[in-house]
N, C-alpha and C positions, 0 to 999 in steps of 0.2 A: 709342331709339337703341341700336345694338349696336356694340361696339368689338372687333374681332379683332386679335390681335397675332401676327406672324410675326417671329422673330428668328434671325439667322445671324451669330454672332459679335458685332461691334459695329454691325451693320446691322439696322435695325428697320423693318417695315412695319406701319402701323396701317390696317386697313380699317374704315371707318366707314359704317354703314348707318342710314338714317332721316333724321331732322332734327337738325341741330346748331344749337341755338337756346338762348334764355335758360334753359329748364328742363333742358337736357341738357349744355350746354357746361361746367358745373362738373364733371361726371363725367369728361369727357375731360381737362380741366385737371388734376384730381387724379391721374389715371393718369400724365400727362406729368411732373408734378412729382416723382412717385415713381420713374419709370422712365427718364428721359433721361440720367442720369449715365452716362458711359462710352460713350454712343452716338455714333458718328462719322458715320453715314449714316442719316438719317431720311426715310421716305417715308410720305405719307398717300395711301392709295388710296380715292378718293371715287366709285368706280364705282356704288355703291348709296346714295350720299348724295343725298337729294332736295332739300334746302334747307340754306342756311347763313345765319344772321342775324348782326347786328353782334356779339352775344355769342360766336358761333362764330368770327368773324373775329378777335376779341381773343385767343382761345385759340391760333389759328394764328399770330398775331403773337408771342405769348409764346414758342411753340415755335421760331420763326425766330430770335428774339433769343437764345434759349439755344443754338441750333445755330450761330449766328454765332461763338460762342466756342469751339466744340468740333468742328465738322464741317460737313456739308452737309444741306440739306432740300429736298424737292421734293413737289409734289402731282401725282398722276396720275389719269387716267380720270374727270375731272369731267364731269358732264353740262352741257348748254348753259346751264341756269339758274345753276348754280354758277359756271361760267366767266364768265358775264356779270356776276355779283356781284363776282367778282375784278377784272374789268376796270373796271367802273364806280367801284369804290372805290379803284382805283390799286394794288391788291395785286399785280398782275402785274409792277409795277415793283419790288416788295419781295421777292417769293417766286418760285421757279421753278415754273411751272405747265406740265405737259406733257400 
């Protein structure tokens, strides 16, 4: 998995490539725990994300809970597999998926 960050003031976009699963989710969670303070607009660009597991969903839920207290969050450019996982798990009711 590769994580790329683009920041403009208090807006941040994380582009995640590869697979967000049990072995890689802790890396993203660690990054988010260190870098989300002061962020008002968080975007995950999943254009190059191939797959997300329950461990990855947990990290996204962590980010959403954090952003509920300080700003907004959305997920963009998900492929059909990732979108279906968000839909089946009910995450589309919790997070903004565009």
